[in-house]
NUDREN-558290 format. One record per residue: z, y negated, x negated of N, C-alpha, C, O in turn; chain; residue number from 1. Coordinates in steps of 0.02 Angstrom, whole numbers, plus 50000, padded with zeros to 5 digits. Atoms other than C-alpha are relative to their C-alpha. Layout:
+-------+-------+-------+-------+-------+-------+-------+-------+-------+-------+-------+-------+--------+-----+
|   n.Z |   n.Y |   n.X |  ca.Z |  ca.Y |  ca.X |   c.Z |   c.Y |   c.X |   o.Z |   o.Y |   o.X | cadena | num |
+-------+-------+-------+-------+-------+-------+-------+-------+-------+-------+-------+-------+--------+-----+
|     Z |     Y |     X |     Z |     Y |     X |     Z |     Y |     X |     Z |     Y |     X |      A | NUM |
...
+-------+-------+-------+-------+-------+-------+-------+-------+-------+-------+-------+-------+--------+-----+
END
This chain:
+-------+-------+-------+-------+-------+-------+-------+-------+-------+-------+-------+-------+--------+-----+
|   n.Z |   n.Y |   n.X |  ca.Z |  ca.Y |  ca.X |   c.Z |   c.Y |   c.X |   o.Z |   o.Y |   o.X | cadena | num |
+-------+-------+-------+-------+-------+-------+-------+-------+-------+-------+-------+-------+--------+-----+
| 49973 | 49960 | 49945 | 48198 | 46158 | 46661 | 49945 | 50011 | 50051 | 49899 | 49970 | 50058 |      A |   1 |
| 50051 | 49982 | 49950 | 48098 | 46244 | 46798 | 50020 | 49971 | 50068 | 50077 | 49977 | 50088 |      A |   2 |
| 49988 | 50026 | 49933 | 48084 | 46159 | 46966 | 49946 | 50027 | 50046 | 49898 | 50057 | 50022 |      A |   3 |
| 50049 | 49976 | 49952 | 47988 | 46199 | 47125 | 49931 | 49969 | 49988 | 49881 | 49998 | 50008 |      A |   4 |
| 50064 | 50033 | 50011 | 47853 | 46077 | 47069 | 49960 | 50033 | 49944 | 49899 | 50027 | 49942 |      A |   5 |
| 50035 | 49971 | 50056 | 47811 | 46172 | 46912 | 49990 | 50075 | 50007 | 49972 | 50109 | 49959 |      A |   6 |
| 50007 | 49928 | 49988 | 47807 | 46346 | 46992 | 49926 | 50019 | 49994 | 49884 | 49991 | 50030 |      A |   7 |
| 50070 | 49982 | 50012 | 47647 | 46429 | 46930 | 49981 | 50066 | 50033 | 49926 | 50091 | 50021 |      A |   8 |
| 50016 | 49939 | 49964 | 47656 | 46584 | 47042 | 49951 | 49985 | 50056 | 49955 | 49932 | 50088 |      A |   9 |
| 50048 | 50007 | 49945 | 47513 | 46608 | 47166 | 50019 | 50047 | 50057 | 50043 | 50102 | 50045 |      A |  10 |
| 49984 | 49960 | 49941 | 47538 | 46672 | 47342 | 49940 | 50002 | 50045 | 49901 | 49954 | 50050 |      A |  11 |
| 50054 | 49992 | 49952 | 47416 | 46739 | 47469 | 50031 | 50022 | 50066 | 50067 | 50071 | 50069 |      A |  12 |
| 49975 | 49983 | 49934 | 47459 | 46741 | 47654 | 49942 | 50029 | 50039 | 49889 | 49999 | 50043 |      A |  13 |
| 50052 | 49967 | 49962 | 47360 | 46862 | 47761 | 50022 | 50008 | 50072 | 50079 | 50029 | 50086 |      A |  14 |
| 49989 | 49991 | 49928 | 47349 | 46863 | 47950 | 49945 | 50046 | 50024 | 49886 | 50030 | 50019 |      A |  15 |
| 50050 | 49950 | 49979 | 47263 | 47018 | 48023 | 50004 | 50009 | 50075 | 50058 | 50013 | 50103 |      A |  16 |
| 50004 | 49983 | 49930 | 47206 | 47048 | 48200 | 49954 | 50061 | 50008 | 49911 | 50074 | 49967 |      A |  17 |
| 50042 | 49943 | 49985 | 47129 | 47202 | 48277 | 49959 | 49984 | 50062 | 49987 | 49966 | 50114 |      A |  18 |
| 50044 | 50014 | 49944 | 46978 | 47178 | 48389 | 49960 | 50063 | 50016 | 49927 | 50089 | 49972 |      A |  19 |
| 49958 | 50021 | 49945 | 46980 | 47244 | 48520 | 50073 | 50021 | 49988 | 50085 | 50065 | 49947 |      A |  20 |
| 49930 | 49983 | 50010 | 47170 | 47251 | 48532 | 50013 | 50074 | 50015 | 49980 | 50104 | 50057 |      A |  21 |
| 49981 | 49931 | 49988 | 47251 | 47422 | 48525 | 50032 | 50005 | 50069 | 50069 | 49961 | 50091 |      A |  22 |
| 49972 | 49989 | 49933 | 47296 | 47493 | 48695 | 50074 | 50020 | 49992 | 50091 | 50059 | 49948 |      A |  23 |
| 49930 | 49979 | 50004 | 47483 | 47507 | 48726 | 50007 | 50074 | 50016 | 49970 | 50101 | 50057 |      A |  24 |
| 49988 | 49929 | 49988 | 47549 | 47684 | 48722 | 50035 | 50009 | 50066 | 50078 | 49969 | 50085 |      A |  25 |
| 49963 | 49987 | 49938 | 47604 | 47760 | 48886 | 50072 | 50016 | 49985 | 50087 | 50044 | 49932 |      A |  26 |
| 49929 | 49985 | 50012 | 47793 | 47774 | 48905 | 50010 | 50075 | 49991 | 49976 | 50116 | 50023 |      A |  27 |
| 49985 | 49930 | 50011 | 47865 | 47936 | 48842 | 50038 | 50029 | 50059 | 50083 | 49997 | 50086 |      A |  28 |
| 49964 | 49965 | 49946 | 47920 | 48059 | 48975 | 50051 | 50045 | 49969 | 50037 | 50083 | 49922 |      A |  29 |
| 49948 | 49955 | 50024 | 48083 | 48145 | 48945 | 49984 | 50069 | 50026 | 49970 | 50078 | 50085 |      A |  30 |
| 50014 | 49931 | 49981 | 48056 | 48332 | 48946 | 50064 | 50039 | 49993 | 50092 | 50045 | 49938 |      A |  31 |
| 49939 | 49961 | 50000 | 48205 | 48437 | 48994 | 49983 | 50073 | 50017 | 49930 | 50088 | 50044 |      A |  32 |
| 50007 | 49930 | 49982 | 48227 | 48624 | 49012 | 49996 | 50005 | 50076 | 50026 | 49964 | 50111 |      A |  33 |
| 50008 | 49993 | 49927 | 48179 | 48685 | 49185 | 49993 | 50073 | 50019 | 49974 | 50115 | 49979 |      A |  34 |
| 50012 | 49934 | 49971 | 48175 | 48838 | 49295 | 49940 | 49999 | 50047 | 49924 | 50049 | 50079 |      A |  35 |
| 50057 | 50007 | 49955 | 48025 | 48772 | 49393 | 49939 | 50034 | 49968 | 49935 | 50041 | 49907 |      A |  36 |
| 50061 | 49968 | 50024 | 47856 | 48858 | 49379 | 49957 | 49950 | 49961 | 49945 | 49895 | 49985 |      A |  37 |
| 50042 | 50046 | 50040 | 47747 | 48782 | 49241 | 49938 | 49975 | 50037 | 49919 | 49917 | 50029 |      A |  38 |
| 50060 | 50022 | 49965 | 47593 | 48777 | 49353 | 50017 | 49946 | 50052 | 49977 | 49901 | 50063 |      A |  39 |
| 49979 | 50051 | 49953 | 47690 | 48676 | 49483 | 50017 | 49935 | 49964 | 50003 | 49881 | 49990 |      A |  40 |
| 49984 | 50059 | 50039 | 47753 | 48557 | 49350 | 49936 | 49964 | 49979 | 49932 | 49903 | 49983 |      A |  41 |
| 50064 | 50031 | 50018 | 47575 | 48528 | 49288 | 49967 | 49967 | 50059 | 49941 | 49912 | 50053 |      A |  42 |
| 50030 | 50029 | 49940 | 47513 | 48499 | 49465 | 50037 | 49936 | 50021 | 50006 | 49887 | 50041 |      A |  43 |
| 49960 | 50059 | 49982 | 47656 | 48377 | 49499 | 49986 | 49942 | 49953 | 49982 | 49885 | 49974 |      A |  44 |
| 50015 | 50053 | 50050 | 47620 | 48282 | 49337 | 49932 | 49969 | 50014 | 49924 | 49909 | 50009 |      A |  45 |
| 50067 | 50026 | 49984 | 47436 | 48267 | 49385 | 50003 | 49957 | 50063 | 49971 | 49904 | 50066 |      A |  46 |
| 49992 | 50039 | 49939 | 47485 | 48206 | 49559 | 50032 | 49933 | 49985 | 50010 | 49881 | 50011 |      A |  47 |
| 49966 | 50063 | 50018 | 47604 | 48076 | 49485 | 49951 | 49952 | 49966 | 49949 | 49893 | 49983 |      A |  48 |
| 50049 | 50043 | 50034 | 47467 | 48010 | 49369 | 49950 | 49971 | 50049 | 49935 | 49911 | 50046 |      A |  49 |
| 50048 | 50023 | 49951 | 47344 | 47999 | 49512 | 50031 | 49948 | 50046 | 50001 | 49895 | 50057 |      A |  50 |
| 49968 | 50046 | 49954 | 47466 | 47915 | 49631 | 50020 | 49935 | 49966 | 50005 | 49881 | 49991 |      A |  51 |
| 49977 | 50060 | 50035 | 47542 | 47796 | 49505 | 49941 | 49958 | 49976 | 49947 | 49897 | 49970 |      A |  52 |
| 50060 | 50037 | 50019 | 47366 | 47749 | 49446 | 49971 | 49960 | 50057 | 49945 | 49905 | 50046 |      A |  53 |
| 50027 | 50035 | 49941 | 47315 | 47700 | 49622 | 50047 | 49947 | 50026 | 50025 | 49898 | 50056 |      A |  54 |
| 49950 | 50045 | 49973 | 47476 | 47610 | 49663 | 50042 | 49974 | 49941 | 50100 | 49994 | 49933 |      A |  55 |
| 49968 | 50024 | 50061 | 47521 | 47516 | 49504 | 50069 | 49970 | 50009 | 50111 | 49975 | 49964 |      A |  56 |
| 49935 | 50032 | 49990 | 47667 | 47422 | 49580 | 50054 | 50050 | 50021 | 50113 | 50034 | 50020 |      A |  57 |
| 49953 | 49949 | 49979 | 47747 | 47583 | 49642 | 50003 | 50055 | 49948 | 49953 | 50070 | 49914 |      A |  58 |
| 49992 | 49945 | 50047 | 47814 | 47724 | 49537 | 50034 | 50058 | 50036 | 50088 | 50050 | 50064 |      A |  59 |
| 49970 | 49942 | 49968 | 47846 | 47898 | 49603 | 50015 | 50052 | 49946 | 49982 | 50056 | 49894 |      A |  60 |
| 49981 | 49945 | 50045 | 47931 | 48044 | 49519 | 50006 | 50063 | 50041 | 50029 | 50061 | 50098 |      A |  61 |
| 49993 | 49936 | 49964 | 47924 | 48225 | 49567 | 50057 | 50041 | 49970 | 50083 | 50085 | 50004 |      A |  62 |
| 49946 | 49963 | 50033 | 48053 | 48289 | 49442 | 50058 | 49953 | 49985 | 50048 | 49895 | 49967 |      A |  63 |
| 49940 | 50038 | 50017 | 48232 | 48230 | 49419 | 50045 | 50045 | 49959 | 50033 | 50105 | 49954 |      A |  64 |
| 49953 | 49962 | 50042 | 48375 | 48284 | 49307 | 50062 | 50016 | 50041 | 50093 | 49972 | 50071 |      A |  65 |
| 49940 | 49980 | 49963 | 48516 | 48384 | 49385 | 50061 | 49994 | 49955 | 50056 | 49975 | 49897 |      A |  66 |
| 49938 | 50007 | 50038 | 48698 | 48387 | 49329 | 50005 | 50047 | 49941 | 50047 | 50039 | 49897 |      A |  67 |
| 50001 | 49953 | 50056 | 48658 | 48532 | 49212 | 49951 | 49979 | 49946 | 49942 | 50014 | 49896 |      A |  68 |
| 50048 | 50024 | 50049 | 48528 | 48429 | 49119 | 49932 | 50033 | 50004 | 49893 | 50029 | 49957 |      A |  69 |
| 50065 | 49967 | 49990 | 48380 | 48527 | 49189 | 49957 | 49959 | 50047 | 49982 | 49925 | 50092 |      A |  70 |
| 50047 | 50032 | 49955 | 48225 | 48458 | 49271 | 49990 | 50043 | 50062 | 49978 | 50103 | 50057 |      A |  71 |
| 50011 | 49966 | 49937 | 48210 | 48504 | 49454 | 49957 | 49955 | 50045 | 49958 | 49894 | 50039 |      A |  72 |
| 50040 | 50040 | 49953 | 48090 | 48451 | 49591 | 50046 | 49962 | 50047 | 50095 | 49989 | 50072 |      A |  73 |
| 49960 | 50044 | 49958 | 48159 | 48307 | 49691 | 50005 | 50027 | 50071 | 50054 | 50014 | 50106 |      A |  74 |
| 49999 | 49973 | 49932 | 48115 | 48399 | 49852 | 50056 | 50051 | 50010 | 50072 | 50067 | 50067 |      A |  75 |
| 49944 | 49953 | 49993 | 48256 | 48522 | 49816 | 50062 | 49964 | 50029 | 50108 | 49997 | 50052 |      A |  76 |
| 49943 | 50039 | 49975 | 48375 | 48381 | 49868 | 49988 | 49975 | 50071 | 50030 | 49940 | 50099 |      A |  77 |
| 50016 | 50025 | 49933 | 48289 | 48347 | 50034 | 50008 | 50058 | 50049 | 49975 | 50110 | 50042 |      A |  78 |
| 49990 | 49948 | 49950 | 48349 | 48448 | 50182 | 50050 | 49978 | 50051 | 50085 | 49928 | 50042 |      A |  79 |
| 49952 | 50019 | 49948 | 48451 | 48444 | 50339 | 50071 | 50008 | 49975 | 50087 | 50054 | 49937 |      A |  80 |
| 49929 | 49999 | 50019 | 48635 | 48409 | 50317 | 50041 | 49997 | 50064 | 50037 | 49949 | 50102 |      A |  81 |
| 49958 | 49999 | 49940 | 48757 | 48458 | 50452 | 50061 | 49954 | 49989 | 50088 | 49951 | 49934 |      A |  82 |
| 49939 | 50040 | 50006 | 48899 | 48337 | 50488 | 50061 | 50046 | 49998 | 50055 | 50105 | 50015 |      A |  83 |
| 49939 | 49959 | 50000 | 49078 | 48398 | 50466 | 50013 | 50027 | 50070 | 50000 | 49994 | 50120 |      A |  84 |
| 49986 | 49967 | 49935 | 49130 | 48519 | 50604 | 50045 | 49959 | 50044 | 50039 | 49960 | 50105 |      A |  85 |
| 49953 | 50040 | 49961 | 49270 | 48401 | 50657 | 49966 | 49945 | 50040 | 49993 | 49921 | 50089 |      A |  86 |
| 50035 | 50055 | 49967 | 49141 | 48272 | 50709 | 49954 | 50023 | 50055 | 49930 | 49981 | 50094 |      A |  87 |
| 50048 | 49974 | 49951 | 49035 | 48385 | 50818 | 50038 | 50033 | 50058 | 50077 | 50080 | 50046 |      A |  88 |
| 49965 | 49969 | 49944 | 49098 | 48426 | 50993 | 49977 | 50072 | 50010 | 49920 | 50089 | 49996 |      A |  89 |
| 50018 | 49931 | 49987 | 49102 | 48609 | 51040 | 49951 | 50006 | 50058 | 49909 | 50051 | 50060 |      A |  90 |
| 50046 | 50000 | 49943 | 49012 | 48570 | 51203 | 49931 | 49976 | 49976 | 49923 | 49918 | 49957 |      A |  91 |
| 50069 | 50016 | 50024 | 48825 | 48574 | 51158 | 49970 | 49941 | 50037 | 49929 | 49904 | 50009 |      A |  92 |
| 50028 | 50055 | 49961 | 48785 | 48450 | 51297 | 50023 | 49931 | 49975 | 49989 | 49881 | 49986 |      A |  93 |
| 49974 | 50064 | 50024 | 48892 | 48315 | 51215 | 49977 | 49983 | 49929 | 49986 | 49926 | 49907 |      A |  94 |
| 50018 | 50009 | 50071 | 48821 | 48337 | 51038 | 49950 | 49943 | 49989 | 49952 | 49910 | 49937 |      A |  95 |
| 50050 | 50052 | 50010 | 48677 | 48217 | 51064 | 50017 | 49935 | 50037 | 49974 | 49892 | 50044 |      A |  96 |
| 49980 | 50061 | 49965 | 48776 | 48085 | 51158 | 50002 | 49941 | 49951 | 50014 | 49951 | 49891 |      A |  97 |
| 50002 | 50059 | 50041 | 48764 | 47908 | 51093 | 50065 | 49989 | 49962 | 50065 | 49970 | 49903 |      A |  98 |
| 49935 | 50009 | 50032 | 48951 | 47900 | 51056 | 50009 | 50046 | 49940 | 50034 | 50025 | 49888 |      A |  99 |
| 49994 | 49952 | 50055 | 48945 | 48057 | 50948 | 49954 | 49980 | 49943 | 49974 | 49982 | 49885 |      A | 100 |
| 50049 | 50020 | 50052 | 48789 | 47999 | 50855 | 50025 | 49937 | 49963 | 50017 | 49932 | 49902 |      A | 101 |
| 49973 | 50059 | 50032 | 48870 | 47829 | 50822 | 50059 | 50017 | 49954 | 50066 | 49989 | 49900 |      A | 102 |
| 49943 | 49978 | 50041 | 49027 | 47915 | 50757 | 49976 | 50033 | 49935 | 50004 | 50020 | 49882 |      A | 103 |
| 50028 | 49967 | 50059 | 48923 | 48022 | 50638 | 49967 | 49948 | 49954 | 49975 | 49952 | 49893 |      A | 104 |
| 50032 | 50053 | 50040 | 48822 | 47870 | 50581 | 50053 | 49959 | 49963 | 50044 | 49941 | 49905 |      A | 105 |
| 49944 | 50037 | 50031 | 48986 | 47777 | 50546 | 50028 | 50041 | 49941 | 50042 | 50013 | 49888 |      A | 106 |
| 49974 | 49957 | 50053 | 49048 | 47927 | 50444 | 49953 | 49997 | 49939 | 49977 | 49990 | 49882 |      A | 107 |
| 50048 | 50001 | 50056 | 48888 | 47929 | 50339 | 50003 | 49933 | 49964 | 49997 | 49930 | 49903 |      A | 108 |
| 49998 | 50067 | 50031 | 48901 | 47741 | 50309 | 50061 | 49991 | 49956 | 50062 | 49948 | 49912 |      A | 109 |
| 49939 | 50006 | 50040 | 49075 | 47767 | 50235 | 49997 | 50039 | 49934 | 50042 | 50033 | 49892 |      A | 110 |
| 50007 | 49963 | 50063 | 49013 | 47884 | 50098 | 49983 | 49950 | 49945 | 49933 | 49915 | 49951 |      A | 111 |
| 50012 | 50050 | 50052 | 49024 | 47781 | 49938 | 49938 | 50015 | 49960 | 49915 | 50072 | 49955 |      A | 112 |
| 50058 | 49993 | 50044 | 48876 | 47750 | 49825 | 50018 | 49969 | 49933 | 50041 | 49912 | 49930 |      A | 113 |
| 49989 | 50026 | 50067 | 48893 | 47730 | 49638 | 49937 | 50013 | 49959 | 49902 | 50062 | 49969 |      A | 114 |
| 50054 | 49989 | 50048 | 48762 | 47708 | 49504 | 50018 | 50060 | 49957 | 50076 | 50071 | 49942 |      A | 115 |
| 49988 | 49943 | 50043 | 48742 | 47864 | 49397 | 50035 | 49980 | 49935 | 50077 | 50017 | 49909 |      A | 116 |
| 49970 | 50022 | 50063 | 48790 | 47763 | 49244 | 50076 | 49989 | 50006 | 50112 | 49990 | 49957 |      A | 117 |
| 49928 | 50008 | 49988 | 48962 | 47733 | 49323 | 50031 | 50069 | 50012 | 50083 | 50085 | 49983 |      A | 118 |
| 49973 | 49935 | 49983 | 48989 | 47907 | 49394 | 49996 | 50049 | 49942 | 50042 | 50090 | 49932 |      A | 119 |
| 50010 | 49955 | 50057 | 48922 | 47997 | 49240 | 49989 | 49957 | 49939 | 49932 | 49944 | 49919 |      A | 120 |
| 50004 | 50046 | 50056 | 48961 | 47885 | 49092 | 49955 | 50027 | 49945 | 49959 | 50085 | 49926 |      A | 121 |
| 50044 | 49982 | 50055 | 48829 | 47886 | 48956 | 49936 | 50034 | 50023 | 49893 | 50047 | 49981 |      A | 122 |
| 50060 | 49967 | 49975 | 48699 | 47968 | 49067 | 49968 | 49956 | 50054 | 49999 | 49909 | 50078 |      A | 123 |
| 50030 | 50036 | 49944 | 48576 | 47904 | 49193 | 49950 | 50047 | 50034 | 49926 | 50095 | 50004 |      A | 124 |
| 50048 | 49960 | 49963 | 48465 | 47977 | 49327 | 50022 | 50071 | 50013 | 49980 | 50116 | 50015 |      A | 125 |
| 49973 | 49934 | 49986 | 48578 | 48125 | 49363 | 50001 | 50011 | 50076 | 50027 | 49968 | 50112 |      A | 126 |
| 50000 | 49984 | 49929 | 48552 | 48207 | 49533 | 50048 | 50057 | 50013 | 50050 | 50105 | 49975 |      A | 127 |
| 49953 | 49947 | 49979 | 48684 | 48311 | 49621 | 49989 | 50015 | 50074 | 49967 | 49972 | 50111 |      A | 128 |
| 50003 | 49983 | 49928 | 48686 | 48403 | 49786 | 50054 | 49960 | 50035 | 50102 | 49937 | 50003 |      A | 129 |
| 49950 | 50038 | 49964 | 48784 | 48317 | 49922 | 50068 | 50034 | 49997 | 50120 | 50001 | 49993 |      A | 130 |
| 49936 | 49964 | 50005 | 48916 | 48454 | 49914 | 50034 | 49986 | 49933 | 50094 | 49972 | 49930 |      A | 131 |
| 49972 | 50014 | 50066 | 48939 | 48429 | 49727 | 50021 | 49928 | 49993 | 50073 | 49913 | 49963 |      A | 132 |
| 49984 | 50072 | 50001 | 48937 | 48240 | 49747 | 50068 | 49989 | 50032 | 50110 | 49953 | 50005 |      A | 133 |
| 49937 | 50009 | 49966 | 49079 | 48249 | 49872 | 50057 | 50036 | 49964 | 50114 | 50012 | 49964 |      A | 134 |
| 49948 | 49963 | 50037 | 49173 | 48378 | 49769 | 50023 | 49959 | 49939 | 50083 | 49956 | 49923 |      A | 135 |
| 49983 | 50041 | 50059 | 49164 | 48264 | 49615 | 50032 | 49934 | 50021 | 50060 | 49899 | 49979 |      A | 136 |
| 49978 | 50064 | 49974 | 49214 | 48118 | 49726 | 49968 | 49942 | 49962 | 50000 | 49891 | 49949 |      A | 137 |
| 50037 | 50052 | 50036 | 49081 | 48018 | 49636 | 49974 | 49953 | 50051 | 49941 | 49904 | 50034 |      A | 138 |
+-------+-------+-------+-------+-------+-------+-------+-------+-------+-------+-------+-------+--------+-----+
END
């Protein structure tokens, strides 16, 4: 009978290393359809590489994904936002009073915040305008 002691097969174990080690590949960037100008996208990508290279612990992005699945510049979401008309006194002299400003700040603090993965199940990194956000009650 055959036992492990009488096994006549030969085996070769090989351990290979690469010197110098291979450089890790940069993370893949998701590329979505966009209406932005190609030259601006290229300039933004170059800026991101330059900035992120200088500040390794920080990561900046210039493009985000909107609710339609398109890439848009993040700056499209930055702009002045008027408070609801009910919160602003008709008298212009009272608009900058401390009480009115505190009331508006309190209103803003009550706007809920949810992670995109909760508000938009199965997706992440979705950006919406404040109007759409409030309309969706996300």
